[in-house]
C-alpha positions, 0 to 999 in steps of 0.5 A: 160203140154207140150208146144212147138214153132217153129218162123215160116216164115221171120217175125218169128210168134211163131207157138205153140202146147199146149199138157197134155204132149208127144205121146198126142193130142194137140192144134195148136196155129197160123200156120203162114208162111212156117209153114207147114213142120216144124209144122209136124217135131215138132209134130213127135218129140214129137209123137202129134196128133193136134185136132185144131188150135187156132188163136190169130187174123187174120193177114197173119203171123198168119194165113197163114197156117190155111188152110192146116194144118187144111185139112191135119189134118182133124181139125176146126180152131178157131177165134174170129169173129171181124176178120173174115173179115181177111179172106174174105177179107185180102187185106183190112185189111193188110198194104203194109208190108204184100200186096204182101204176098196176092196174091194166099193165100188161107184162110178158109172161116169165115162161115168153122171157130168157134168163140171165145167168150169172157170168153169161156174155150175151153177143147181140147186134155185135155187142157182147154184154156180159151179166153180173148178178148184184141183188140187193134192190132186187133178188134179180138185180143185173149189171151189164159189162160193155166195152165201150172202145175208150173204156169199160162200161157198166149198165147199172141199172138201181144198183149204183148211181152217182153218189147213191145206190139202190133202195132195198126196202121194196119187197124183195130187197136187202141192205145186207145183200145189196152191201155184198153186191157192191163190195164183191161186184162192184169195187173190184171194177176198174176205175176208169170203168163208165157207170149209166145207171138206171136213174140219173147222170153217168159216173165212174167207178173212180168217183163213186170209189172215192165219194160215194159212202155206200161204197166206203160202207161197203169196203169195209164190210166183213166178208160172209155177210149177206147171200 
């Protein structure tokens, strides 16, 4: 499995391309701010041809370039429907830090975006992505499990980072939901799982289980809390 990435824009959002190998079709994950040109360069370096964009959630720093990327390559985008409102009414769902970006931004109409359903397996470009709904950062946050060959992989979006987790203070965020997602979706994963997050460096589930204080809190959270 070939994984390529670069940090896009001022927020350093990791934009990924996932492919069976060089010279083949690929899936693009989270094309954020100012991602169009660096994405094109990255794809050209390995001769990759995108067939779809998948979004871990609807925040602008992950979706800013989805429309030009999809239009430029004539490919569809996928998003969990609980975050569709971030496309149709972004001002409502983003805090003041992102407010200046909203003016003039063009995002797809939700009716043009394909739905991600929890547990679904997307077979795209010779890659199988298993959708794991993990609300907390947003109501529609998802992670994607992918077989990296030597180990399992997890495209974790803004759910799980190296040493931290996604913020929950923006509209639609919930700490109780985040704890539930960490306990029920993240913690059962194998320690060998390589975590490819929405921001920052890669890590593993084992490393985070041993050192991430938020996973420790989630592990001790009582059942039935949150969603």
